[in-house]
Steps between C-alpha positions, in 0.01 A plus 500: 500500500644831395510798736265785443406833660864575570453868414330577834226682311258383766689696764487818294128458444445436868692811601280710277170407655333704768536221758877549508480801723265326738728195509801716582317671784387165638856365479635800691231457763584130539872572537430767759278266698766228489759748626274604792460135598873440491498325165686589185836392639765296329400155377714188461585380147260209546211752491583593139379169354177364646239234422151644486158336501145631475463537876813711533465703182345802671778545753800358317432670167243779510612654829869444428461670160447829685870491589663320210402359159401135536580278201274196464645182354219262401645150467425129531716200578427337162602813306854459365537866386399602855793301636732707281344840568434482875866464607589806292228707665604379846864590437404846372276563800800450728730699270259798488509496881157626595406695189231239434359191670440176313180315587479145362151362435438132423208506257403141579430595861364848425260467209294800609798735478586358159145575380493847655815596311366350176803278451485283189843337526802482727751615592326834533644800681293788637567783742296674765592863567316692771214253473483529120558182294670502160643239263874482438562204269401142429734211417877488513695820441873577476648635822594840348135555406385392845741748657376777273140423596584501870688827469200663335267356762713636783523839332122521463456392861729779618382779271126431486430346839788608722605141574845509650550127542614302802817525705680165518672402823854418386582349839212259450635421155824385656335311784235320297662161460410310190298190594690177476411324176286194541701184465482354152394141435860389437686711756566206730639288217719785375631563850580129534694514174706795624568321828617195305734716293644660811559153648675378184217258417487579131290193418240603755495855366457378142209278602333777702514742207368233266209438734406867480528506121285189466213698656596844367707472177531878470643562847801722424663455841489121467635516143796710608566287808484175307740625233747611764473177702546286191807699398656457843423128488676463166817685595535357850653176377715654227879523498535863389855460372413196289183660365682811386785301351255283305318806371830654385623179335167414334335819377260302279387265776162630611494311829830656603379849410173449688680392815741791476209741454342365818824565685526848350152594618540345845818704538325823406640524145161549341604642164773236459243225555251650255766573238639145523162342432405744223827406330423130553164547330670678210758224448270197526188348349232244578483357852818673611361838401174429681686393814703822508194715427289336770770535761536868409127547554532329839778736598281794399257380769779507760568869435143611433332645191539865601880493512646695202763229451222254432344732243836543325562126495153433361576738215832328435332158507238614251774619262678165494178303475343700219 
């Protein structure tokens, strides 16, 4: 779904109507009343992103909008675009530090609000300014456009309605500890694998990582751990001097080059290991070439796909293969 209404024309139209002046006066009255009652102080960062339902809409959105623009994020758990947009809005709410509040509304649990706002599809983003609702955009939008929309919203809130935003308690920002992540389904098995590695039980570590991958083939931590444990298992029984001598004496022997590459990588000589196997692929054919190529791919797993040395070696491998 493509974004629309990114021009903020709705805000301009809203500011032009007669109700704008009344809304500004009401907002000033609300802020003054909050100040008399001791409110209006600094808020913790956690108050900048809130979950709102129909029961709390009056206080959490309408009343709050007398102090600060409230951005409404209509979402649902089954909506994949929502899962991309919501984290961006949450991050920006914290970055803008009180210049707007993000209210997240689950449409599945709040059908009445969805109907009242006339929402036809999600994600849908609205704002409430001094009690006045207006559409911002629907569907995914690039972050620069979202920022531009928010900037215009904040400007209208300040100029037309006198909304000065919230003061964020920076001390609370430092003291608010992030909640401990819930343990994942394979955390115990991964921890057991690490313990086995620390104890020198490479076979136990290999089996533990394989157990995780049998249930979760895409588990990146288990893939990396397994590749590392298997490498250590291979080199543990090697005679380094003999392996290197064999590789020097038999440059066309793929097995010798593979073993030497394992030693290179285990010793931290990443580029030497990759270069040795790329050269072995270039010089060989058939089963020997496949063996060298597959071992190179295994060593990529040991280092990780994001390492620039892996990217460079992949490019070199592609050149000799094609």
